[in-house]
C-alpha atoms as one frame of an Amber mdcrd trajectory, in Angstrom:
protein
 -15.625 -17.268  61.098 -17.283 -18.965  57.648 -19.673 -15.845  57.507 -16.844
 -13.408  57.694 -15.029 -15.621  55.032 -17.885 -15.592  52.767 -18.531 -11.743
  53.087 -15.010 -11.274  52.143 -14.950 -12.855  49.109 -18.263 -11.424  47.883
 -16.541  -8.028  48.653 -13.352  -8.853  46.795 -15.495 -10.149  43.736 -17.395
  -7.232  43.646 -14.365  -4.716  43.760 -13.176  -6.692  40.913 -16.049  -6.246
  38.751 -16.135  -2.708  39.344 -12.802  -2.483  38.367 -13.077  -3.960  35.247
 -16.104  -2.124  34.352 -14.226   1.102  35.194 -11.249   0.167  32.896 -13.705
  -0.601  29.945 -15.345   2.685  30.581 -11.947   4.434  30.621 -10.887   2.591
  27.601 -14.095   3.453  25.651 -13.919   6.943  26.687 -10.457   7.322  25.815
 -10.971   5.744  22.157 -14.031   7.955  21.950 -12.195  11.251  22.865  -9.416
   9.999  20.283 -12.069   9.839  17.402 -13.581  13.111  18.743 -10.277  14.934
  18.561  -9.667  13.327  14.991 -12.977  14.535  13.613 -12.253  18.117  14.959
  -9.005  18.223  13.133 -10.482  16.598  10.103 -13.054  19.088   9.810 -10.676
  22.029  10.389  -8.332  20.498   7.474 -11.521  20.120   5.350 -12.306  23.979
   5.358  -8.694  24.780   4.369  -8.818  22.634   1.441  -8.824  25.386  -1.364
  -6.988  27.976   0.440  -4.132  25.968   1.152  -4.256  23.752  -1.689  -4.562
  20.321   0.121  -4.303  17.073  -2.116  -5.092  14.800   0.727  -4.725  14.741
   4.429  -5.441  11.548   7.253  -5.561  12.203  10.916  -4.083   8.640  11.873
  -4.637   6.418  14.963  -1.018   6.677  15.778  -1.339  10.756  16.719  -0.072
  11.824  13.238  -1.723  14.420  11.012  -0.655  13.495   7.491  -1.006  16.221
   4.588   0.110  16.595   1.237  -0.211  20.016  -0.233   0.456  22.001  -3.250
   4.023  22.990  -3.452   3.222  26.559  -4.484   1.251  27.130  -1.034   2.900
  28.189   2.387   3.752  25.213   4.490   4.312  27.768   7.373   0.599  29.504
   6.855  -1.116  26.255   7.063   0.593  25.094  10.501  -0.367  28.879  11.582
  -4.154  28.274  10.594  -4.118  24.979  12.511  -2.568  26.569  15.549  -5.431
  29.144  15.512  -8.345  27.236  14.748  -7.646  23.607  16.212  -8.118  23.282
  20.007  -4.563  23.676  21.692  -5.059  20.506  23.632  -6.022  18.644  20.757
  -3.082  19.834  18.399  -0.730  19.162  21.276  -1.221  15.337  20.889  -0.512
  15.108  17.215   2.642  15.358  15.110   2.314  16.999  11.730   3.669  15.552
   8.590   3.376  17.770   5.449   4.717  16.428   1.980   4.597  19.144  -0.716
   4.041  18.488  -4.242   3.251  20.001  -7.499  -0.381  19.452  -9.002   1.426
  18.049 -11.974   2.830  15.532 -10.021  -0.115  14.544  -8.235  -2.076  14.420
 -11.257   0.330  12.266 -13.138   0.528   9.675 -10.128  -3.093   9.422 -10.132
  -3.288   8.979 -13.802  -0.545   6.438 -14.110  -2.135   4.357 -11.222  -5.418
   4.327 -13.536  -3.024   3.282 -16.489  -1.561   0.434 -14.455  -4.955  -0.850
 -13.095  -6.410  -1.280 -16.604  -3.263  -3.144 -17.788  -3.165  -5.050 -14.440
  -6.902  -6.025 -14.987  -6.265  -6.863 -18.758  -3.517  -9.164 -18.104  -5.347
 -10.951 -15.434  -7.991 -11.532 -17.559  -6.114 -12.651 -20.439  -4.476 -15.128
 -17.996  -0.901 -13.910 -19.455   0.763 -15.790 -16.164   4.032 -14.824 -17.782
   3.686 -10.890 -18.145   5.224  -9.097 -15.289   3.776  -5.514 -14.761   6.225
  -3.151 -12.886   5.019  -0.074 -10.561   4.640   3.076 -13.202   7.297   5.649
 -12.809   6.833   9.279 -13.560  10.336  10.445 -13.652  11.837  11.847 -16.152
   8.721  10.871 -17.901   5.812   8.593 -17.270   6.416   5.125 -18.068   4.637
   1.836 -17.489   7.148  -1.097 -17.951   6.073  -4.907 -18.776   8.364  -7.863
 -19.232   7.724 -10.823 -20.948  10.027 -14.091 -21.506  12.091 -13.981 -24.504
  10.616 -17.323 -25.526   7.103 -15.782 -25.315   4.979 -16.557 -28.530   4.215
 -12.918 -28.523   6.982 -10.644 -29.668   7.514  -7.383 -27.441   6.259  -5.269
 -30.390   2.837  -7.084 -30.748   2.473  -7.181 -26.924   2.800  -3.363 -26.843
   0.551  -2.864 -29.674  -2.133  -5.024 -27.917  -1.664  -2.925 -24.623  -1.757
   0.223 -26.631  -5.286  -1.005 -28.236  -6.462  -1.704 -24.805  -5.658   1.701
 -23.185  -6.721   3.398 -26.366 -10.079   1.407 -26.001 -10.269   2.433 -22.241
  -9.351   6.334 -22.647 -12.840   7.448 -21.543 -12.238   5.865 -17.936  -8.939
   7.752 -17.642  -9.378  11.116 -15.297  -6.993  13.112 -17.544  -6.563  13.168
 -21.528  -3.436  15.267 -21.846  -1.002  13.499 -20.310   1.739  11.563 -22.276
   3.133   8.426 -21.314   4.838   5.586 -22.670   4.140   1.534 -22.440   7.761
  -0.181 -22.553   7.938  -4.185 -23.285  11.261  -5.576 -22.653  11.806  -9.090
 -22.956  13.897 -11.197 -20.351  16.038 -14.371 -20.969  14.772 -16.098 -17.790
  11.667 -17.001 -15.645  12.392 -14.184 -12.938  13.770 -10.826 -13.559  15.003
  -8.077 -11.531  13.968  -4.723 -12.966  17.215  -2.835 -13.720  16.240   0.476
 -12.069  14.391  -0.938  -9.188  16.038   0.372  -5.783  15.962  -2.642  -3.354
  16.123  -1.657   0.435  18.751  -3.417   2.536  16.028  -5.364   4.275  15.636
  -7.653   1.084  18.933  -7.833  -0.137  19.534 -11.709   0.636  16.262 -12.372
  -1.563  18.881 -11.964  -4.545  21.029 -15.032  -3.357  21.571 -17.945  -5.739
  18.579 -19.952  -4.210  16.232 -17.099  -4.260  14.571 -15.436  -7.325  12.714
 -12.261  -7.165   9.838 -11.926  -9.010   7.915  -8.892  -7.963   9.770  -5.869
  -7.056   7.383  -2.651  -6.636   9.250   0.148  -5.415   7.940   3.606  -4.293
   4.091   2.261  -4.709   1.793   5.088  -4.665  -1.899   3.660  -4.678  -4.288
   6.573  -4.549  -7.280   4.300  -4.127  -5.264   2.636  -1.231  -4.960  -0.968
  -2.920  -1.855  -2.656  -4.487  -2.375  -5.901  -6.239  -0.335  -7.939  -8.349
  -0.342 -11.658  -9.514   2.238 -13.828 -10.778   2.122 -17.697 -11.897   3.907
 -19.929  -8.917   6.217 -22.681 -10.890   5.299 -26.329 -10.094   9.177 -26.857
  -9.397   9.163 -24.150  -6.503   6.947 -25.255  -3.611   7.921 -22.159  -1.478
   8.355 -18.305  -1.721   8.599 -15.510   0.639   6.821 -12.219   0.360   8.044
  -8.590   1.876   5.965  -5.569   2.231   7.093  -2.017   3.616   4.307   0.358
   4.742   5.201   3.653   4.466   1.940   5.197   5.329   0.598   6.314   8.971
  -1.816   3.586   8.822  -2.076  -0.050   9.278  -2.389  -2.093   6.144  -3.603
  -5.745   5.423  -1.527  -7.794   3.269  -3.517 -10.668   1.689  -2.145 -13.819
  -0.288  -4.870 -15.399  -2.669  -4.016 -18.874  -4.251  -6.254 -21.768  -5.318
  -9.340 -20.208  -3.891  -7.996 -19.564  -0.600  -7.211 -16.170   0.947  -4.422
 -15.907   3.819  -4.433 -12.345   5.476  -1.557 -10.865   7.725  -1.542  -7.386
   9.363   1.316  -4.854   9.137   1.481  -2.016  11.518   1.920   1.833  10.300
   5.252   2.952   8.872   6.328  -0.952   9.752   7.911  -3.659   7.476   7.681
  -7.565   7.521   8.553 -10.525   5.637   6.950 -13.950   5.353   7.298 -17.221
   4.230   4.893 -19.264   2.214   5.366 -22.990   2.257   4.020 -25.856   0.214
   2.828 -23.212  -2.586   0.338 -24.915  -5.197   1.307 -24.055  -8.770  -0.579
 -21.585 -10.613  -2.021 -18.199 -10.016  -1.015 -16.263  -6.951  -2.025 -12.964
  -5.966  -0.442 -10.331  -3.474  -2.879  -7.582  -2.229  -1.980  -4.469   0.233
  -4.902  -2.629   1.580  -4.719   0.365   3.783  -7.207   0.027   6.829  -8.819
   3.399   6.041  -8.777   3.847   2.403  -6.026   6.340   2.188  -3.132   6.471
  -0.477  -0.985   3.482   0.053   2.982   3.856  -0.167   5.669   1.470   0.160
   7.610  -1.526  -1.348   6.256  -5.009  -2.109   8.760  -8.139  -3.087   7.828
 -11.382  -4.049  11.022 -13.902  -4.227  10.923 -17.787  -5.150  12.840 -19.966
  -2.914  14.852 -22.715  -3.795  14.225 -22.509  -7.590  16.596 -24.268  -9.926
  19.325 -22.113 -11.352  18.969 -21.306 -15.233
């Protein structure tokens, strides 16, 4: 009887090990097949780049083909091209999401992103903790907006001249030379301000209560290099803040908070949104950075709000 039980246990263990190995192999095979499918589709799209005026494309892990294309090209012809050149089994497993833009719009968005990055780097280099940089707008004309406290020792006119000089000295780094844009420097009357023309989604409306002060309000972000980064000076009389990220891309993003030499990392799924609370925050420089997992364009919204800050 004991021999029978021993043999039975051994058989059960062997069966379990085999099942685990089969599951692992199935999982690996499935992931490998998905990657091969994505590569085959990407290869077809790469060959269509010039013919259909593609600006970017991405075959995402959530079975979506994201495409940005020239508005003067035919979306129907592109879909027909995919149907004729992509394996039907492959194509049936993906949703196609096409966005049409003008070449001028794409070039302007990319250009203003470069301008914003230069200004952001300069502000951080000079340790201008009280300067707030807003996401650039391109309609009705390209504008990059900066705000400074009204009590700042630098006037808005001098700050604008300073930034104009920096951008002029960095003009060789910009991809386009013929795009006209404007730098606006506005003065705010308190430590925290909300951009007047910002569109704030319902999910963060409660950030605007009497105890919550919005200090970063970036909407409709479009970062061609897949990286959004913004810093602020955390006040010593406010120990907590909350930050919200809306991810409008078809890929996961990493959200990082950098403070006092430490980095905290959070993950946000494709086309998702979330709010986190940072407690016992130290005073001084804090940075929020959002990075796409595969380097594609980041689109979305980022908000940071001080909690329990004293009213002015």
